[in-house]
C-alpha positions as CSV (number, residue, x, y, z in Angstrom):
1,X,22.5,37.2,38.7
2,X,23.7,33.6,37.2
3,X,21.1,32.7,39.4
4,X,18.3,35.0,38.1
5,X,19.6,33.5,34.6
6,X,19.2,30.1,35.5
7,X,16.1,30.3,36.6
8,X,14.9,31.9,33.7
9,X,16.5,29.2,31.3
10,X,14.5,26.4,33.4
11,X,11.4,28.6,33.5
12,X,12.0,28.2,29.1
13,X,13.0,24.4,29.2
14,X,9.9,24.0,31.1
15,X,7.6,25.6,29.0
16,X,9.3,23.9,26.0
17,X,8.2,21.2,27.3
18,X,4.9,21.9,27.9
19,X,4.4,23.0,24.8
20,X,5.3,19.6,23.0
21,X,3.3,17.7,25.6
22,X,0.6,19.8,24.1
23,X,1.4,19.2,20.4
24,X,2.1,15.3,20.9
25,X,-0.2,14.6,24.0
26,X,-3.4,14.4,21.7
27,X,-1.3,12.2,18.5
28,X,0.2,9.8,21.6
29,X,-3.3,9.3,23.0
30,X,-4.9,8.4,19.8
31,X,-2.1,5.8,18.6
32,X,-2.7,4.9,21.9
33,X,-5.9,3.8,22.1
34,X,-6.8,3.5,18.4
35,X,-3.5,1.6,17.2
36,X,-1.3,0.1,20.0
37,X,-4.3,-1.5,22.8
38,X,-6.2,-2.4,19.2
39,X,-3.2,-4.5,18.2
40,X,-2.3,-6.0,22.0
41,X,-6.1,-7.1,21.8
42,X,-5.6,-8.9,18.8
43,X,-2.1,-10.2,20.2
44,X,-4.2,-11.6,23.5
45,X,-7.2,-13.0,21.8
46,X,-5.1,-14.8,18.7
47,X,-3.9,-17.1,21.4
48,X,-7.8,-17.7,23.0
49,X,-9.8,-20.8,21.7
50,X,-13.3,-20.5,19.6
51,X,-16.6,-21.7,21.8
52,X,-19.4,-22.5,20.2
53,X,-21.4,-19.6,18.2
54,X,-18.4,-18.0,18.4
55,X,-17.6,-17.2,22.1
56,X,-14.4,-16.9,22.6
57,X,-13.2,-18.9,25.7
58,X,-9.7,-17.7,27.2
59,X,-7.8,-21.1,27.2
60,X,-4.7,-20.3,26.1
61,X,-4.0,-22.4,22.8
62,X,-1.3,-22.3,20.0
63,X,-3.6,-23.7,17.2
64,X,-5.2,-20.7,15.6
65,X,-0.8,-20.2,14.2
66,X,-0.6,-24.5,13.5
67,X,-4.0,-23.6,11.1
68,X,-1.9,-20.3,9.2
69,X,0.2,-23.3,7.8
70,X,-2.8,-25.8,6.8
71,X,-2.0,-26.0,2.8
72,X,-5.8,-24.3,2.2
73,X,-4.9,-21.4,4.4
74,X,-1.6,-21.2,3.0
75,X,-2.1,-21.2,-0.6
76,X,-4.5,-17.8,0.0
77,X,-1.3,-16.3,1.6
78,X,1.4,-16.9,-1.2
79,X,-1.8,-16.1,-3.5
80,X,-1.7,-12.4,-1.4
81,X,1.8,-12.0,-1.4
82,X,2.1,-12.8,-4.8
83,X,-0.9,-10.3,-5.9
84,X,0.6,-8.0,-3.9
85,X,4.0,-8.3,-5.8
86,X,2.6,-7.7,-9.1
87,X,0.0,-5.4,-8.3
88,X,3.4,-3.1,-6.7
89,X,6.1,-3.7,-9.4
90,X,3.7,-2.8,-12.1
91,X,2.7,0.3,-10.0
92,X,6.2,1.0,-9.9
93,X,6.7,0.2,-14.0
94,X,4.3,2.5,-14.9
95,X,4.4,5.3,-12.2
96,X,7.7,6.0,-12.9
97,X,7.9,7.2,-16.6
98,X,4.6,8.9,-15.5
99,X,5.9,10.8,-12.5
100,X,9.3,11.6,-14.7
101,X,7.2,12.7,-17.5
102,X,5.0,14.9,-14.9
103,X,8.1,16.2,-12.9
104,X,10.1,17.2,-15.9
105,X,7.1,19.5,-17.7
106,X,6.0,23.2,-16.1
107,X,4.4,23.7,-13.6
108,X,0.7,24.6,-15.3
109,X,1.3,20.9,-17.1
110,X,2.3,18.9,-14.3
111,X,-0.4,21.0,-12.3
112,X,-2.8,19.6,-15.1
113,X,-1.7,16.1,-14.3
114,X,-1.2,15.8,-11.0
115,X,-5.4,16.5,-10.9
116,X,-5.5,14.0,-13.7
117,X,-3.9,11.5,-11.5
118,X,-6.1,12.2,-7.8
119,X,-9.9,11.4,-9.9
120,X,-9.6,8.1,-8.6
121,X,-10.0,9.2,-5.8
122,X,-13.0,12.1,-6.4
123,X,-14.6,8.9,-7.4
124,X,-16.8,6.4,-4.8
125,X,-15.0,3.1,-4.7
126,X,-18.3,1.1,-5.6
127,X,-18.6,3.0,-8.7
128,X,-15.0,2.6,-10.2
129,X,-15.1,-1.6,-9.2
130,X,-18.4,-1.6,-11.0
131,X,-17.0,-0.1,-13.8
132,X,-15.0,-2.2,-14.7
133,X,-17.3,-5.3,-14.3
134,X,-19.2,-3.5,-17.4
135,X,-15.6,-2.8,-19.4
136,X,-14.2,-6.6,-18.6
137,X,-17.2,-8.7,-18.7
138,X,-18.1,-11.3,-21.9
139,X,-20.0,-8.5,-23.4
140,X,-18.3,-5.4,-21.9
141,X,-16.6,-2.3,-24.0
142,X,-13.7,-4.5,-24.2
143,X,-14.2,-7.4,-25.5
144,X,-16.9,-5.8,-27.9
145,X,-13.9,-4.0,-29.3
146,X,-11.5,-6.7,-29.8
147,X,-14.3,-9.0,-31.6
148,X,-14.8,-5.7,-33.6
149,X,-11.3,-5.0,-34.9
150,X,-10.7,-8.4,-35.0
151,X,-7.7,-9.4,-33.0
152,X,-10.3,-12.4,-30.7
153,X,-13.0,-14.4,-32.0
154,X,-14.6,-15.4,-29.1
155,X,-15.2,-13.2,-25.4
156,X,-11.9,-13.4,-23.5
157,X,-12.2,-13.8,-20.0
158,X,-11.1,-10.7,-17.9
159,X,-13.6,-10.7,-15.3
160,X,-13.9,-13.0,-11.9
161,X,-9.8,-13.9,-12.3
162,X,-5.9,-12.1,-10.7
163,X,-6.3,-10.0,-13.9
164,X,-9.5,-8.6,-13.2
165,X,-8.7,-8.1,-9.5
166,X,-4.6,-7.2,-10.3
167,X,-6.3,-4.5,-13.1
168,X,-8.7,-3.0,-10.0
169,X,-6.1,-2.6,-7.8
170,X,-3.5,-0.8,-10.1
171,X,-6.2,1.7,-10.6
172,X,-6.7,2.2,-6.9
173,X,-2.8,2.6,-6.2
174,X,-1.7,4.0,-9.0
175,X,-1.0,7.4,-7.4
176,X,0.1,6.1,-3.9
177,X,3.6,5.4,-6.2
178,X,3.1,7.7,-8.8
179,X,3.5,10.5,-6.2
180,X,6.7,9.8,-3.6
181,X,8.4,9.1,-7.4
182,X,7.3,12.2,-8.7
183,X,7.8,14.1,-5.2
184,X,11.8,12.3,-5.8
185,X,12.2,13.4,-9.1
186,X,11.0,16.6,-9.2
187,X,14.1,17.3,-6.0
188,X,16.2,15.8,-8.6
189,X,19.6,18.6,-9.4
190,X,18.9,18.9,-13.2
191,X,22.5,20.3,-13.6
192,X,23.8,16.6,-12.7
193,X,22.3,15.6,-15.7
194,X,23.5,18.4,-18.0
195,X,26.9,17.7,-16.1
196,X,26.1,13.9,-17.5
197,X,25.5,14.8,-20.4
198,X,28.2,17.5,-21.3
199,X,30.9,14.4,-20.0
200,X,29.7,12.2,-22.6
201,X,27.3,9.8,-21.4
202,X,23.9,8.9,-22.8
203,X,20.4,9.0,-22.0
204,X,20.2,5.2,-21.1
205,X,23.6,5.5,-18.8
206,X,22.6,8.8,-17.2
207,X,19.4,7.3,-16.0
208,X,21.0,4.1,-14.7
209,X,23.9,5.9,-13.0
210,X,22.7,9.4,-11.8
211,X,18.3,9.8,-11.7
212,X,17.6,6.0,-11.1
213,X,20.6,6.3,-7.8
214,X,19.6,9.5,-6.7
215,X,15.3,8.3,-7.0
216,X,15.6,5.6,-5.1
217,X,13.8,6.9,-1.7
218,X,11.1,7.9,-4.4
219,X,10.5,4.2,-5.4
220,X,11.2,3.0,-2.4
221,X,8.2,4.9,-0.4
222,X,6.2,4.1,-3.3
223,X,6.7,0.6,-3.2
224,X,5.6,0.2,0.4
225,X,2.6,2.5,-0.4
226,X,1.5,0.3,-2.8
227,X,2.3,-2.8,-1.1
228,X,0.8,-2.7,2.6
229,X,-3.1,-1.8,1.3
230,X,-2.8,-4.2,-1.4
231,X,-1.8,-7.1,0.9
232,X,-4.9,-6.4,2.4
233,X,-7.4,-5.3,0.1
234,X,-10.2,-7.0,0.2
235,X,-13.5,-5.2,-1.6
236,X,-12.3,-5.1,-4.7
237,X,-11.4,-9.2,-4.7
238,X,-14.7,-9.5,-3.8
239,X,-15.5,-7.7,-6.3
240,X,-13.7,-8.3,-9.2
241,X,-12.6,-11.3,-7.9
242,X,-16.8,-13.0,-7.9
243,X,-15.6,-15.0,-5.5
244,X,-13.7,-17.2,-7.2
245,X,-10.0,-15.5,-5.6
246,X,-9.3,-15.0,-2.3
247,X,-7.1,-12.7,-0.3
248,X,-5.6,-13.1,2.8
249,X,-7.8,-9.3,3.8
250,X,-11.2,-11.8,2.5
251,X,-9.9,-14.9,4.9
252,X,-9.9,-12.1,7.9
253,X,-13.3,-10.6,7.2
254,X,-14.9,-14.1,6.9
255,X,-13.2,-15.1,10.0
256,X,-14.9,-11.9,11.9
257,X,-18.2,-11.6,10.0
258,X,-18.8,-15.4,8.6
259,X,-16.9,-18.4,9.9
260,X,-17.2,-16.4,13.7
261,X,-14.1,-17.8,14.1
262,X,-12.3,-14.1,16.6
263,X,-9.2,-15.6,17.4
264,X,-8.0,-17.5,14.2
265,X,-8.8,-13.7,12.7
266,X,-6.7,-12.2,15.4
267,X,-4.1,-14.8,14.4
268,X,-4.4,-13.6,10.5
269,X,-3.9,-10.1,11.6
270,X,-1.2,-10.5,13.5
271,X,0.6,-12.7,10.8
272,X,-0.3,-10.0,8.4
273,X,1.5,-7.4,10.3
274,X,3.9,-9.3,10.5
275,X,4.3,-9.3,6.8
276,X,3.6,-5.8,6.4
277,X,7.0,-5.2,9.5
278,X,8.9,-7.8,7.2
279,X,8.7,-5.5,3.6
280,X,9.8,-1.8,5.7
281,X,12.4,-4.0,6.7
282,X,13.4,-5.3,3.5
283,X,13.0,-2.1,2.2
284,X,15.5,-0.5,4.8
285,X,18.3,-2.5,4.5
286,X,18.2,-2.2,0.4
287,X,18.5,1.6,0.7
288,X,14.8,2.7,1.8
289,X,14.1,5.3,4.4
290,X,10.7,5.3,6.0
291,X,11.2,9.2,6.3
292,X,10.7,9.4,2.5
293,X,7.2,8.1,3.2
294,X,6.2,11.5,4.6
295,X,7.7,13.6,1.4
């Protein structure tokens, strides 16, 4: 009898393993083929040498990584990190009040606000970017309005600079900050807010002592979801920066497409991956949880 029971348990465990393999197998194969293998190839290529006409010479070198610290390229990297940080901070500062307002409203109202928030994803990116060009150029709607009202006498330079790039990125990536923060605020136990009020704490103290600490995981998730795409975004920089602004994404794209220096482009790609990993590490160390990205 015991032998029969053990055999049945063994069959059940084998069946569970087979089902787990069947479920995880496609995802694992996909990850290996389209993430790990390309990353390994990039890492390998980053140590190779550029030959004539963009041909890769399979000769080991560290020159590609040394070139990163050249003043021209290093300034681009610093500019990229700065723009990414500014965009991320502004996304959190603008997105948190909206997420809080949305979470505190009834389901019907929050549903309407959610639809409005997701509108950027329903529009082609090129249409959005060219809309910003129309809005921000010297004869655009914004400058025209400012001059008609009398705030400015001459058009402000709002296009083809960091202001335009950050504005475009904010519009495109703000939902990535709002959604995890909304999810975190919605899960907040409202009874704790009532208890804080009953104990004599004001709205400001309640926010900093209860609301902010308990919703911090959503903030960390929003920071990661905005910072990672921002630092590698190059389409918006190309169109709203007008070629005068360059980020690391533009630099990588140029190395693979125009300069045909694939080894140096691969080295820059590995640097970008390291910057993202450092950002994830910092967020984890100050209290973030990567599991919240899937919330």
